[in-house]
N, C-alpha and C positions, 0 to 999 in steps of 0.2 A: 398347160393342160387345162387349167380353169378357164382361160380365155377361149380355147377351142371348144370346150364343153358349153360355155355360155353362148358362143356363136352358133353352135349346133342346135341348142335349145331354142334360140330366137328364130333360127331358120325353120325348125319344126313347127313352132307356134304360128309363124307367118304362113307357112304352107297349109296348115290346117284351116286357117282363117280364109285363105283364098279359095279353098275348095267349097263349092256350093252343093249342098245335098240335093238329090233329085226331088223335085216337087216342092222346093222351098218356097216360102211365102215371099211375094214380091210387093213392092209399093203399088204397082198397078192392080194386083189382085186385091189388096186391102182397100184401095180406092173403089174398085168395082163392087166389092162386097158391101161396103158402107153405102154406096149409092143405091144398091138394090134394097137394102134395109130402109133407107130414107124414102125411096119411091113408095114403098109399102106404107110406112107410117104417115108420111106427109100426104100421100095420095088419099089415105083414110080421112085425114083432117080436112082436106080441101075438096073432097068429093070428086077427085080426079080419077075416074075409072080407067083411063088409058095408062096412067102412071102406075096404078095398082096392078093392072093386068101385065104390064111390062115386068114387074117384080116377081110374079108368080109362075111357078112351073104349072103346066096344065093339070098335073096329077097331085096338086097340093093337098095335104091333109092337115087341116087346122083343128086342134082339139082343145077342149076346155073341160075341167072336172067341175061339174055343176053340183054344188052342195044341195042335198035333199033335206026336207023337214025332219026325216027320221034319223038324221045323222050320217047317212050314207052319201055316196056321190054317184053321179051319172056322167059318163063320158059323152060329150056332144061333139059332133063333127061338122065342119064347114068345108065345102069344096072351093076350088078356085072360082068356079062359075058363080056360086052363091056369094062369095066375098065380093066379087066384082059387081054383082047386082046390088048388094048392100051399099056399095060406094056410089053406084048410079042413083040410088035413092037417098043420097045425102051423107051416108057413112057417119063420120064423126064431125061433120061440119058444124054441128050445134055446140061443140066444145069451144069456149072462148079462146081467142088467140093467146091470151096471157096464161091460160091453163094448159096449153098444149106442150107436151114433153116429147122430145124426139132424140133421146140419148141413146146412141148406138155404141155397143161394146163388142168388139170381135174377141171371142173367147179362145178360139183355136182355128187354125187353117192347116189342112193336110192335103196336099196335092189339089184335087178338084172338089173338095168339100170343106165347109166351114161351119162352126157353131157361133151364133151371134145372140146377144141379148139386147132387146129394145125396151127401154124404160119409157112408157107412155103415160098419159094423163092419169088413168085410174087402174092401170094394169101393167104387167110385165109379159113380154113375149120372148120365149126362147125359140130360136129358129135354127133349122139346118138349111144351109144354102149350098147348092151344087152348081158347078160349071158344066153346062151342056151346050154343045155346038158353039163354044166360045163365049157364052153368056152365063152370068151368075144369076140363078133363079132360086126362089124360096120353095123348098120341097115340103118341109114340115114346120108347123108352129104348134107349140104347147104354151098356153097362156094361163095366167092366174090374175084374178082381181086383187087389188091392194085392199087388205083388211086392216082394221084397227088392231093394235096389239091385243093378244088374247090374255 
């Protein structure tokens, strides 16, 4: 009885492990998402507008909470076109190579969307990346400047 129960349990566990949920993360997805994030941040540092443009969805919304002197904040927006133009004008190419950070952390993937964190030189980017027409592109970015401890 115990032997049969153990074999049944092992069979159940093996069967569950073999079933792949719909939309599960794949190594190819993770690689493509990481490449998209790296095209964005490395494109910024190297003033490579083509690489930046490849990473961005045309309807990108990049936002930053800008602190105001009165203690409030103002939400500023940057479009895909504006960001590509900034890169064409040098982007972050003035950041010394030794100071450039390009740490990419995939926080979550679900079917055709992902959340990603990029730790850069003086800021953190939180991104939403979506697969559209077979390509992973950055749709949203919310970023924050690194500040000294309060």
